[in-house]
N, C-alpha and C positions, 0 to 999 in steps of 0.2 A: 504493500499499499506507499501511495508514492502521497506526500505532503506538500503544496505549496507555500514558500517560508512568505507570500505576500498576498495581497487582496485578488492579484491577477485572476485567479482562478473564477471567480464570482463574474467578471468581465468576459470569461468567457461563455457564459450563459448567456442567451437572447430571449429578449423578450420580444413576445409576436405578435401583433393583433391579429393576424390573419389566420385563417384556418390551417395553411400550409408547415409541412413539419420536412425539414430536410432528410434526407435517406442518413441515416445512420444515429438520429435523434428521435428523443422524444418527446410530447407534449406532459407538461405537468401542471393542475391548480395549485396553489400556495397561499393559506389562508387560513386565519382561525373561524372559528365559527361565528361570532358576529361581526367578523369583515368580510369584504368584499373580495373574490379569489381574485389571485390573479395568475395569467398563462404564462409558462416559462417554456422556453425550449432546452434540453439539457441531451448530453451525449447519453445514447445507448449503454456505452458500458460503464456510466455510474450504477447501474443497478448490478456490479461486478463486486463495490466498494461498501466493505463493513457500516462505514457510516451513514452513507445513503439508504443502505438495508435498514438501517435503527427509524428511519422516516419512513419508510414502506412498513415495518412492523406498527408503527403506530398509526399509519393509514388502514391497515388492516382490521387493527383493532374497533378504530373509530366506524369505518364504513364496511367490512368485511370486502366483497368482491363487486359490491352495488355501489359504484361513485355515481353521486348525483350530477354530476357536471358530465360525466357521459365521457370522460376521461379519467388517467391517474388523480386523486385528492389527493396532496398533502396538508393535513390539517396541523400547521404549526405556523410560528409567525414567521413574517419574511426574512427578520435580521436573521434566524436559526438557521433558515434555508441555506441563506447567502453566507454564513461562517461555515457551515457542514460543505457546501461548493466548492467554496474556498480554498478547502484544504484534500479535497480530490484533483490527482490530477489526470 
């Protein structure tokens, strides 16, 4: 597991308003219950990272496999999402 030593990893995450997702990436919706969820596009390789898998476990606990947004929903604050993704290379 490789960690970035700077915040540059978070800059690799692209926020997209359109519905297209580039090949090798997946869309996730991030936000807590009361907060409007925002769509981010992250590399599929994040699925193999233990830190990202912890976020997925939290998502599974809350939603199971039925995600209300139609895509993968991660129920956490955006700052936590950025912290985790900035540590993943």
